C-alpha positions as CSV (number, residue, x, y, z in Angstrom):
1,M,0.0,0.0,0.0
2,A,1.3,3.5,-0.9
3,R,2.3,5.7,2.0
4,F,1.2,9.4,1.9
5,I,3.2,12.5,2.6
6,F,1.1,15.7,3.0
7,I,3.0,19.0,2.5
8,T,1.6,22.2,3.9
9,G,3.0,25.8,4.0
10,G,2.7,28.5,6.6
11,V,3.5,32.2,7.5
12,V,3.8,33.4,3.8
13,S,3.3,32.1,0.3
14,S,6.1,31.4,-2.2
15,L,8.4,29.6,0.2
16,G,9.0,26.8,-2.2
17,K,6.6,24.0,-1.3
18,G,6.6,22.7,-4.8
19,L,10.4,22.7,-5.0
20,M,10.6,21.0,-1.6
21,A,8.1,18.3,-2.6
22,A,10.0,17.7,-5.8
23,S,13.4,17.5,-4.0
24,L,12.0,15.1,-1.3
25,A,10.5,12.9,-4.1
26,A,13.9,12.9,-5.9
27,L,15.7,11.9,-2.7
28,L,13.2,9.0,-2.0
29,Q,13.6,8.0,-5.6
30,A,17.4,8.0,-5.2
31,R,16.8,5.5,-2.4
32,G,15.0,3.1,-4.8
33,Y,11.4,4.1,-3.9
34,R,8.6,4.6,-6.5
35,V,7.1,8.0,-6.1
36,R,4.4,10.3,-7.5
37,I,3.6,13.9,-6.5
38,R,0.2,15.6,-6.5
39,K,-1.0,19.2,-6.1
40,F,-4.2,20.3,-4.4
41,D,-5.1,23.9,-5.5
42,P,-7.7,25.7,-3.4
43,Y,-8.8,28.3,-6.0
44,L,-12.2,28.0,-7.7
45,N,-10.9,27.9,-11.3
46,V,-11.5,24.4,-12.7
47,D,-7.8,24.6,-13.9
48,P,-5.3,27.3,-14.6
49,G,-6.0,27.2,-18.3
50,T,-8.0,30.5,-18.5
51,M,-5.8,32.4,-16.0
52,S,-3.4,35.1,-17.0
53,P,0.3,34.1,-16.7
54,Y,0.6,37.3,-14.6
55,Q,-1.9,35.8,-12.2
56,H,-0.5,32.2,-11.9
57,G,2.6,31.8,-14.0
58,E,2.8,29.3,-16.8
59,V,0.2,26.5,-17.4
60,Y,2.0,23.2,-17.4
61,V,0.5,20.6,-19.8
62,T,0.7,16.9,-19.3
63,D,0.7,14.1,-21.9
64,D,-2.9,13.4,-21.3
65,G,-3.9,17.0,-21.9
66,A,-4.4,18.4,-18.4
67,E,-3.7,22.1,-17.9
68,T,-2.1,22.1,-14.5
69,D,-0.2,24.2,-12.0
70,L,3.5,25.0,-12.8
71,D,4.6,23.0,-9.8
72,L,3.9,19.8,-11.8
73,G,6.8,21.0,-14.0
74,H,9.1,20.9,-11.0
75,Y,7.8,17.4,-10.2
76,E,8.5,16.1,-13.6
77,R,11.9,17.8,-14.0
78,F,13.1,16.4,-10.6
79,T,11.7,12.9,-10.8
80,G,11.2,12.1,-14.5
81,V,7.8,10.8,-13.7
82,P,5.3,12.1,-16.3
83,G,2.4,14.1,-14.7
84,R,-1.2,13.1,-15.3
85,Q,-4.7,14.6,-15.1
86,S,-5.0,12.8,-11.7
87,D,-2.1,14.7,-10.3
88,N,-3.7,18.2,-10.0
89,V,-7.1,19.1,-8.7
90,T,-8.6,22.4,-7.7
91,S,-11.6,23.5,-5.5
92,G,-13.3,24.4,-8.8
93,R,-13.0,20.9,-10.2
94,I,-14.1,19.3,-6.9
95,Y,-17.2,21.6,-6.7
96,Q,-18.0,21.2,-10.4
97,T,-18.0,17.4,-9.9
98,I,-20.1,17.5,-6.8
99,I,-22.7,19.9,-8.3
100,Q,-22.9,17.7,-11.5
101,K,-23.7,14.7,-9.3
102,E,-26.2,16.7,-7.3
103,R,-28.0,17.8,-10.4
104,R,-28.2,14.2,-11.6
105,G,-29.7,13.1,-8.3
106,D,-26.7,11.0,-7.4
107,Y,-27.0,11.9,-3.7
108,L,-30.6,10.6,-3.5
109,G,-32.0,13.7,-1.8
110,A,-29.3,14.2,0.8
111,T,-28.2,17.6,1.8
112,V,-24.9,18.2,0.0
113,Q,-22.3,19.7,2.4
114,V,-18.6,20.4,2.7
115,I,-18.3,17.5,5.2
116,P,-18.7,14.8,4.0
117,H,-19.2,15.4,0.3
118,V,-16.4,17.9,-0.5
119,T,-13.9,16.2,1.8
120,D,-14.8,12.8,0.5
121,A,-14.2,14.0,-3.1
122,I,-10.8,15.3,-2.1
123,K,-9.9,12.0,-0.4
124,E,-11.0,10.1,-3.4
125,F,-8.8,12.2,-5.6
126,A,-5.8,11.7,-3.4
127,R,-6.2,7.9,-3.3
128,T,-6.9,7.4,-7.1
129,D,-4.4,5.9,-9.4
130,V,-1.7,5.0,-6.8
131,D,-1.1,1.3,-7.5
132,G,2.5,0.3,-7.6
133,L,3.7,3.3,-5.7
134,D,5.7,3.4,-2.5
135,F,5.1,7.1,-1.7
136,V,2.5,9.7,-2.8
137,L,3.5,13.3,-2.0
138,C,0.5,15.7,-1.8
139,E,1.2,19.4,-1.8
140,I,-1.6,21.6,-0.5
141,G,-1.5,25.0,-2.2
142,G,-1.8,28.2,-0.3
143,T,-0.9,29.0,3.3
144,V,-2.3,27.6,6.6
145,G,-5.1,30.0,7.6
146,D,-6.5,30.6,4.1
147,I,-10.3,30.2,4.1
148,E,-10.3,28.4,0.8
149,S,-7.9,25.7,1.9
150,L,-9.9,24.6,4.9
151,P,-11.7,21.7,3.2
152,F,-8.3,20.3,2.0
153,M,-6.9,20.5,5.5
154,E,-9.9,18.7,6.9
155,A,-9.6,16.1,4.1
156,I,-6.0,15.3,4.8
157,R,-6.7,15.2,8.6
158,Q,-9.3,12.5,7.9
159,L,-7.1,10.7,5.5
160,R,-4.5,10.1,8.1
161,N,-7.1,8.5,10.3
162,D,-8.4,6.4,7.3
163,L,-4.9,5.3,6.2
164,G,-3.5,4.7,9.7
165,R,-0.8,6.8,11.4
166,A,1.9,4.5,10.0
167,N,0.9,5.4,6.5
168,A,0.7,9.2,6.5
169,V,3.1,11.9,7.5
170,F,2.7,15.7,7.7
171,V,5.5,17.9,6.5
172,H,5.1,21.7,7.2
173,L,7.2,24.3,5.4
174,T,7.5,27.6,7.3
175,L,9.6,30.7,7.5
176,V,12.1,31.7,10.1
177,P,12.8,35.4,9.3
178,Y,15.9,37.3,10.3
179,I,15.2,40.6,12.0
180,A,18.2,42.9,11.3
181,A,17.4,45.3,14.2
182,A,17.4,42.5,16.7
183,G,20.3,40.7,14.9
184,E,18.6,37.3,15.2
185,L,16.4,34.8,13.6
186,K,12.8,34.7,15.0
187,T,11.0,31.5,15.6
188,K,7.6,33.0,16.7
189,P,6.1,33.0,13.2
190,T,6.8,29.2,12.9
191,Q,5.3,28.6,16.3
192,H,2.1,30.5,15.3
193,S,1.9,28.7,12.0
194,V,2.1,25.3,13.7
195,R,-0.4,26.4,16.3
196,D,-2.8,27.3,13.5
197,L,-2.2,23.9,11.9
198,T,-2.7,21.9,15.1
199,S,-6.0,23.8,15.7
200,L,-7.2,22.1,12.5
201,G,-6.3,18.7,13.9
202,I,-3.0,18.3,12.1
203,Q,0.3,17.9,14.1
204,P,3.3,18.1,11.7
205,D,5.8,15.3,11.9
206,V,8.6,17.2,10.1
207,L,9.2,21.0,10.0
208,V,11.1,22.5,7.1
209,C,12.3,26.0,8.0
210,R,13.2,28.5,5.3
211,C,15.8,31.0,6.4
212,D,18.4,33.1,4.7
213,R,21.3,32.1,7.1
214,E,22.3,29.1,9.2
215,L,19.7,28.1,11.8
216,P,21.5,28.0,15.2
217,D,21.2,24.8,17.3
218,G,19.5,26.8,20.0
219,E,16.7,28.0,17.7
220,R,16.3,24.6,16.2
221,A,15.8,23.1,19.7
222,K,13.4,25.9,20.6
223,I,11.3,25.2,17.5
224,A,11.2,21.5,18.3
225,L,10.1,22.2,21.9
226,F,7.3,24.6,21.2
227,C,6.1,22.9,18.0
228,N,6.1,19.4,19.5
229,V,8.4,17.7,17.0
230,A,11.8,15.9,17.3
231,K,14.8,18.2,17.0
232,E,16.1,16.0,14.2
233,A,12.8,16.7,12.4
234,V,13.5,20.4,12.2
235,I,15.1,20.8,8.9
236,P,16.8,24.1,7.9
237,A,16.2,25.2,4.3
238,L,18.6,27.9,3.1
239,D,18.6,29.6,-0.3
240,A,20.6,27.7,-2.9
241,P,22.5,29.1,-5.9
242,S,20.5,26.8,-8.2
243,I,17.3,24.9,-7.7
244,Y,19.1,21.8,-8.8
245,G,21.3,22.0,-5.7
246,V,18.2,21.8,-3.4
247,P,18.0,18.0,-3.3
248,L,21.6,17.7,-2.2
249,Q,21.1,20.5,0.3
250,Y,18.0,18.9,1.8
251,H,19.8,15.5,2.0
252,A,22.7,17.1,3.8
253,E,20.2,18.5,6.4
254,G,18.5,15.1,6.8
255,L,15.1,15.7,5.3
256,D,14.7,12.3,3.7
257,E,15.9,10.5,6.8
258,A,13.5,12.5,9.0
259,V,10.6,11.7,6.8
260,L,11.5,8.0,6.7
261,A,11.9,8.0,10.5
262,A,8.4,9.5,10.8
263,F,7.1,6.4,9.0
264,G,9.3,4.2,11.2
265,I,11.4,3.2,8.3
266,E,15.2,2.7,8.6
267,A,17.0,4.9,6.2
268,G,19.6,2.3,5.4
269,E,22.3,2.9,2.8
270,E,23.0,6.4,1.4
271,P,20.9,7.3,-1.7
272,D,22.5,7.4,-5.1
273,L,22.8,11.1,-5.8
274,S,25.3,10.9,-8.6
275,R,22.7,12.3,-11.0
276,W,22.5,15.5,-9.0
277,T,26.2,15.9,-8.3
278,E,26.8,15.6,-12.1
279,I,24.2,18.3,-12.7
280,I,25.8,20.7,-10.2
281,D,29.2,20.0,-11.7
282,R,28.0,21.0,-15.1
283,L,26.3,24.2,-13.7
284,E,29.3,25.2,-11.6
285,N,32.1,24.4,-14.1
286,P,31.0,25.6,-17.5
287,E,33.4,25.6,-20.4
288,G,31.8,28.5,-22.3
289,E,29.0,31.1,-22.2
290,V,26.2,32.2,-24.5
291,T,23.5,34.9,-24.3
292,I,20.0,34.1,-25.5
293,G,17.4,36.8,-26.3
294,V,13.9,35.7,-25.4
295,V,11.4,38.1,-27.1
296,G,8.0,37.7,-25.4
297,K,5.0,39.5,-24.0
298,Y,5.0,38.2,-20.4
299,V,8.6,39.1,-19.5
300,G,7.4,41.0,-16.4
301,L,6.8,37.7,-14.6
302,L,9.4,35.1,-15.4
303,D,7.2,32.3,-13.9
304,A,5.1,32.7,-17.0
305,Y,8.1,31.1,-18.9
306,K,9.3,28.8,-16.1
307,S,9.7,25.6,-18.1
308,L,11.2,27.6,-21.0
309,H,13.8,29.1,-18.6
310,E,14.7,25.7,-17.2
311,A,14.9,24.0,-20.7
312,L,17.4,26.7,-21.8
313,I,19.5,25.9,-18.7
314,H,19.3,22.2,-19.5
315,G,20.5,23.0,-23.0
316,G,23.4,24.7,-21.5
317,M,24.1,21.6,-19.3
318,A,24.1,19.4,-22.4
319,N,26.8,21.6,-23.9
320,R,28.6,22.5,-20.6
321,V,28.0,26.2,-21.1
322,K,26.5,28.9,-19.0
323,V,23.3,30.3,-20.5
324,N,22.6,34.0,-19.9
325,I,19.0,34.8,-20.7
326,R,17.9,38.3,-21.7
327,W,14.2,38.8,-21.4
328,I,13.0,41.3,-24.0
329,D,9.5,42.9,-24.2
330,A,8.3,42.4,-27.7
331,E,6.4,45.7,-27.5
332,L,9.7,47.6,-27.4
333,F,10.2,46.7,-31.0
334,E,6.8,48.1,-32.0
335,Q,7.5,51.5,-30.3
336,D,11.0,52.0,-31.8
337,E,12.4,50.0,-34.7
338,A,15.9,51.0,-33.8
339,E,15.5,49.0,-30.6
340,V,15.5,45.8,-32.7
341,A,19.1,45.9,-33.6
342,A,20.1,47.6,-30.4
343,K,18.6,44.8,-28.3
344,L,19.3,41.8,-30.5
345,E,22.8,42.4,-31.9
346,P,24.5,41.3,-28.7
347,M,22.5,38.0,-28.7
348,H,24.0,34.7,-29.8
349,A,20.6,33.3,-30.5
350,I,17.0,34.5,-30.4
351,L,13.9,32.6,-29.1
352,V,10.2,33.7,-29.5
353,P,8.0,31.7,-27.1
354,G,4.3,30.9,-27.0
355,G,1.6,33.3,-26.0
356,F,-1.9,34.5,-26.8
357,G,-3.2,37.7,-28.3
358,E,-2.1,40.5,-30.6
359,R,-0.1,42.6,-28.2
360,G,3.6,42.4,-29.1
361,S,3.0,40.3,-32.2
362,E,4.6,42.8,-34.6
363,G,7.6,43.0,-32.3
364,K,8.0,39.3,-32.5
365,I,7.8,39.3,-36.2
366,A,10.5,42.0,-36.3
367,A,12.7,39.7,-34.1
368,V,12.1,36.8,-36.6
369,R,13.2,39.0,-39.5
370,F,16.3,40.1,-37.7
371,A,17.3,36.5,-37.0
372,R,16.6,35.4,-40.6
373,E,18.4,38.3,-42.2
374,R,21.4,38.4,-39.8
375,R,21.6,34.6,-39.8
376,V,21.4,34.4,-36.0
377,P,20.1,31.0,-34.6
378,Y,16.3,31.3,-34.2
379,F,13.9,29.1,-32.2
380,G,10.2,29.7,-32.5
381,I,7.8,27.9,-30.1
382,C,4.0,27.7,-30.8
383,L,3.2,31.4,-31.5
384,G,6.9,31.9,-32.2
385,M,6.5,29.4,-35.1
386,Q,3.4,31.1,-36.3
387,M,5.1,34.5,-36.3
388,A,8.0,32.9,-38.3
389,C,5.5,31.8,-40.9
390,I,3.9,35.2,-41.1
391,E,7.3,36.9,-41.4
392,G,8.3,34.4,-44.1
393,A,5.0,35.0,-46.0
394,R,5.4,38.7,-45.9
395,N,9.1,39.0,-46.7
396,T,10.1,35.9,-48.7
397,A,6.9,34.6,-50.2
398,G,5.4,38.0,-51.4
399,I,2.2,37.8,-49.3
400,A,2.2,41.3,-48.0
401,K,-1.0,41.1,-46.0
402,A,-0.2,37.8,-44.3
403,S,-1.6,37.6,-40.8
404,T,-3.5,35.4,-38.4
405,T,-7.3,35.2,-37.7
406,E,-6.4,35.2,-34.0
407,F,-5.9,39.0,-34.3
408,G,-9.0,39.6,-36.4
409,P,-10.3,39.2,-40.0
410,T,-7.6,38.9,-42.7
411,D,-7.5,38.3,-46.4
412,E,-4.4,36.1,-46.0
413,P,-4.9,33.8,-43.0
414,I,-1.4,32.2,-42.8
415,V,-2.6,31.1,-39.3
416,G,-6.2,30.2,-38.5
417,L,-8.4,28.7,-35.9
418,I,-8.0,25.0,-35.9
419,S,-11.6,23.7,-36.1
420,E,-11.1,20.0,-35.9
421,W,-8.3,17.4,-35.4
422,M,-7.9,13.8,-34.5
423,S,-7.0,12.6,-31.0
424,E,-7.0,9.3,-29.1
425,E,-10.6,10.2,-28.1
426,G,-11.6,10.6,-31.8
427,L,-12.4,13.7,-33.8
428,Q,-12.2,16.9,-31.8
429,K,-14.2,20.0,-33.0
430,R,-14.1,23.6,-31.9
431,E,-16.1,26.6,-32.9
432,E,-15.4,30.4,-32.8
433,G,-17.0,31.9,-29.7
434,G,-17.0,28.6,-27.7
435,D,-15.7,28.1,-24.2
436,L,-12.1,29.0,-23.7
437,G,-11.3,26.6,-20.8
438,G,-10.0,23.1,-21.8
439,T,-10.8,23.6,-25.5
440,M,-7.4,23.9,-27.1
441,R,-5.4,21.1,-28.8
442,L,-3.9,19.8,-25.5
443,G,-1.5,17.1,-24.6
444,A,0.8,14.7,-26.5
445,Y,0.4,14.3,-30.3
446,D,2.6,12.4,-32.7
447,A,4.4,14.0,-35.6
448,K,6.3,12.7,-38.6
449,L,9.5,14.4,-39.7
450,S,11.1,14.6,-43.2
451,G,14.0,12.1,-43.3
452,N,16.5,14.7,-44.7
453,S,15.4,17.5,-42.4
454,H,17.4,19.3,-39.7
455,A,14.7,18.4,-37.2
456,A,15.1,14.7,-37.9
457,A,18.9,15.0,-37.5
458,I,18.3,16.7,-34.1
459,Y,15.9,14.1,-32.8
460,G,17.7,11.2,-34.4
461,T,14.3,9.8,-35.6
462,T,11.5,10.7,-37.9
463,E,8.7,9.9,-35.5
464,I,8.2,12.0,-32.4
465,S,5.5,12.8,-29.7
466,E,5.3,16.3,-28.2
467,R,2.9,18.2,-26.0
468,H,0.6,20.9,-27.4
469,R,-1.4,23.8,-26.1
470,H,-2.8,26.0,-28.8
471,R,-6.0,27.0,-30.6
472,Y,-4.6,28.3,-33.9
473,E,-2.6,26.4,-36.6
474,V,-0.5,27.4,-39.6
475,N,-2.7,27.0,-42.6
476,V,-1.3,24.1,-44.7
477,H,-2.8,25.6,-47.8
478,Y,0.0,28.2,-47.8
479,R,2.7,25.5,-47.7
480,E,3.7,25.8,-51.4
481,P,4.4,29.6,-51.4
482,L,6.1,29.5,-48.0
483,E,8.4,26.7,-49.1
484,R,9.2,28.6,-52.3
485,G,10.3,31.4,-50.0
486,G,12.7,29.0,-48.2
487,L,10.6,28.0,-45.2
488,V,10.3,24.2,-45.3
489,F,7.5,22.2,-43.6
490,S,9.7,19.5,-42.1
491,G,7.3,18.0,-39.5
492,M,3.6,17.2,-40.0
493,S,0.8,15.5,-38.1
494,P,0.5,11.8,-39.2
495,D,-2.5,12.7,-41.4
496,G,-0.5,15.4,-43.2
497,E,-3.0,18.2,-42.3
498,L,-1.3,20.1,-39.4
499,P,2.2,21.6,-39.7
500,E,4.3,20.8,-36.6
501,I,7.8,22.0,-37.5
502,V,9.2,24.5,-40.0
503,E,12.8,25.2,-40.7
504,R,15.1,27.2,-43.1
505,P,17.7,24.8,-44.7
506,D,19.7,27.8,-45.9
507,H,20.1,29.2,-42.4
508,P,22.6,28.2,-39.7
509,W,19.8,27.2,-37.3
510,F,16.2,28.3,-37.9
511,V,13.5,26.1,-36.4
512,G,9.9,26.7,-35.5
513,V,7.7,24.2,-33.7
514,Q,3.9,24.2,-33.0
515,F,4.3,22.2,-29.8
516,H,6.0,23.0,-26.4
517,P,9.3,21.0,-26.2
518,E,10.2,22.8,-23.0
519,L,7.6,20.8,-21.1
520,K,9.5,17.6,-21.6
521,S,13.1,18.8,-20.8
522,K,14.8,17.6,-17.7
523,P,18.2,18.5,-16.2
524,F,19.4,14.9,-16.5
525,D,17.7,14.5,-19.9
526,P,17.8,17.9,-21.8
527,H,15.4,18.1,-24.7
528,P,17.3,17.6,-28.0
529,L,15.9,20.8,-29.6
530,F,17.2,22.9,-26.7
531,A,20.6,21.1,-26.7
532,S,21.0,21.7,-30.4
533,F,19.8,25.4,-30.1
534,I,22.4,26.2,-27.4
535,A,25.1,24.4,-29.5
536,A,24.2,26.7,-32.4
537,A,24.3,29.7,-30.1
538,L,27.8,28.6,-28.9
539,G,28.9,28.4,-32.6
540,Q,27.5,31.9,-33.1
541,S,29.4,33.2,-30.1
542,R,32.6,32.0,-31.6
543,L,31.9,33.9,-34.9
544,V,31.3,37.2,-33.1
């Protein structure tokens, strides 16, 4: 039977529960255990798919087409275990399911209440799809004391009783702030957070204390005394130079041993952490350096491009080079054309990421043109591929009015709303003006690559599967004029209807993809497209 680790947070948000959960799972995995991580989000959106990136960061998409919290990206990157629809649930999804059941009459006239109906639904979610696992880590979003998280707290309290105390452990992440005027770390916020937690019937077994300096032995003992935990179960969590150093740091402080001890399990031999020491070696001892210009519209909040940022770093690891990322607001190029050369000339490569809406689109097209004309390595992802096709249509295929229907009516719809496509569930259809949530082409889809293409050489195969999240597609009817202009369609959906990859054979490195390769990149397994892109940037740096 799978054992459960419930992870909560206190004092303030953004302490790094997701990173801690991912690191703990990686440490347990390094000890030979089979793990899976889940995220409970208390907000009322059914999923983050309709939320602005400025509200919630990026939307992480799984192979089975779930739009999920960005923490699932951490989970995958640290464990290599692919996320699933069953690994992320929100209050909105829980309530939606319950109300649908109530409308059907499934409750047989009963009064539907938070307890037991909502808590039972949460518990059912937690225990679904866990066969063959040793540990299931469940992260509760938000902070202890939030009104919206109360049903989740009650559900995990009940779950511990249902599972038995030997099969469930509570880990609480909290803050120990340093007060400069007093010249000391303060434990009181942690004490209050644990008091709030115990008032809900949850006594933490392990405390993880975020602090910006060493936690003295005296403060550690004080926290243990007032919070009713063993001193060995008070784990300091200091800032790390890289997130990939966090598993090693937590292991050095004894987190994995403390959690196993809470289950009554002997830690045994040291875990195999060679994967993580190799990653840190590549990060700390680069043999070169490149600068990548990312031209996007959400650069004001870098969590909007979290997976992209990490995939670029992974590409650097693959080449043993340091990757400096310059985030450039695409709207700058629309306000002043001179900014295009000023901002992009120092770059060794240019990337235009995915996004939605017209804002900044002409700036992205200007970035594509600069990369094409100056022969700077270019990588277009999702909207970045579509902008590359529009730029090519306007400037190399002679279609001056080329545009996309996403931005309004156009006589030359190089990109248009995808109205239907085939999936494992059969034919999918979408209409203009329909619901926005969960209605895109989502999840993993196969593609076939031309055997003599640059893309096939990068992948080392002509058949791939990648994750998608988009509502608009490059119009295949424009393939002939675009290819005459030098933009080759080198990857297509198996039925030959949907363009998946375009490239310019006459360019040092120019690739656009309709999917999101960053979602499958890992530090110990960098995505081949990012590894090749950074290698091209390294070559460009040697030409400058």
